[in-house]
C-alpha positions in Angstrom: 52.7 91.4 161.9 55.3 88.9 161.1 57.7 90.1 158.1 58.8 87.4 155.6 62.3 87.6 157.1 61.0 86.6 160.5 59.1 83.6 158.8 62.4 82.6 156.8 64.6 82.8 160.5 62.0 81.0 162.1 62.2 78.1 159.4 65.7 77.9 159.8 65.6 77.6 163.6 63.1 75.1 163.6 64.5 71.7 162.8 61.2 69.2 162.3 62.5 66.6 159.6 59.9 67.3 157.0 60.7 68.8 153.3 58.2 70.6 152.2 55.5 72.4 153.8 52.3 73.9 152.5 49.6 76.3 153.6 46.8 78.3 152.6 44.9 81.1 153.9 41.5 83.0 153.0 40.7 86.5 153.5 37.3 86.8 152.0 37.0 88.4 148.7 40.5 89.5 148.5 41.6 86.0 147.6 43.6 83.1 148.7 47.3 83.0 149.5 49.7 80.1 149.8 53.3 79.6 151.5 55.4 76.6 151.2 59.0 75.8 152.5 61.4 73.1 151.5 63.9 71.8 154.1 66.2 68.6 153.7 65.6 65.6 155.7 67.7 67.1 158.7 65.5 70.1 158.8 67.5 72.5 157.2 66.2 75.4 155.2 66.6 75.0 151.4 64.0 77.2 149.7 60.5 79.1 150.2 57.9 80.8 148.5 54.6 82.4 148.7 51.7 83.5 146.4 48.3 85.1 146.2 45.7 83.7 143.7 41.8 84.2 142.9 40.0 82.6 146.0 38.6 79.2 145.8 35.7 78.1 147.6 35.6 75.7 149.2 39.0 75.7 151.4 39.9 72.1 149.7 40.2 73.9 146.5 42.6 76.0 147.8 44.5 73.6 149.6 44.8 71.5 145.9 45.8 74.5 144.1 48.7 75.4 146.9 49.7 71.6 146.4 50.0 71.6 142.7 51.6 75.2 143.1 54.3 73.6 145.8 54.6 70.4 143.5 55.5 72.5 140.2 57.8 75.0 142.2 59.7 71.9 143.6 60.1 70.0 140.3 61.1 73.4 138.8 63.7 73.9 141.5 65.1 70.3 140.8 63.9 68.3 143.6 63.2 64.5 142.8 62.6 63.0 146.1 60.1 65.0 148.4 57.6 64.7 151.2 54.6 67.2 151.3 53.5 67.8 154.7 50.0 69.7 154.9 47.8 70.5 157.6 44.5 69.7 155.9 43.7 65.8 156.6 40.9 65.7 154.1 43.3 66.4 151.3 45.6 64.2 152.5 43.2 61.1 152.7 42.2 62.1 149.3 45.6 62.2 147.7 46.7 58.9 149.4 43.5 57.3 148.2 41.8 56.9 151.5 38.7 58.9 150.7 36.9 59.9 147.7 35.4 63.2 146.6 34.1 63.4 142.9 34.1 67.3 142.9 37.8 67.6 143.3 38.6 64.9 140.7 40.3 67.5 138.4 42.5 68.8 141.1 43.3 65.1 142.3 44.2 64.3 138.6 46.7 67.2 138.0 48.3 66.4 142.0 48.7 62.9 140.4 50.0 64.1 137.0 52.7 66.0 138.9 53.3 63.3 141.5 54.5 61.2 138.4 57.3 63.6 137.9 59.4 62.6 140.8 61.1 59.5 141.6 59.6 59.5 145.3 57.0 61.3 146.8 55.3 61.3 150.0 52.2 63.2 151.3 51.9 63.4 155.3 49.6 65.2 157.6 51.0 67.4 160.3 48.7 69.6 162.6 48.6 73.4 162.1 51.0 74.4 165.2 53.5 72.5 163.2 53.0 74.3 160.0 53.3 77.9 161.5 56.4 79.0 159.2 54.6 78.1 155.7 51.2 79.7 157.3 53.0 82.9 158.1 54.1 83.2 154.6 50.7 82.3 153.2 49.0 85.1 155.6 52.2 87.5 154.7 51.4 87.0 150.7 48.0 88.9 150.9 49.6 92.1 152.3 52.7 92.1 150.0 52.9 92.9 146.3 54.4 89.6 145.2 52.3 87.5 143.2 54.8 84.3 142.9 58.1 83.8 144.5 
């Protein structure tokens, strides 16, 4: 199993140009977990965090919860211009107004509320392979004692 420090080291080494990368992971009745990494526009590691929370079903609810958590964390850390990269195309399409899902309306309204807190926000899709560091943090959150970082 990869340790958190290894995930952070991987984030520093990986220099793709994105600002915040989010991932969620499910483990049956054990709940959901999330990981996020903030980098500057040159790909340099800035901040990261992970958490576990009560499981959500279906997975889209977990993805929305993770994004809300990442939005709140980014704002609390003082970021005002940010790009979120996620590996769930359905959620990215919903947030960008290219799809509709009434069941997720509450989550999307909350995301929209936090979106307004920033001067510039962008939501983009990246394949899971490009989301590896955040995914490692999300998986690690379940086994560790940390509830919020």
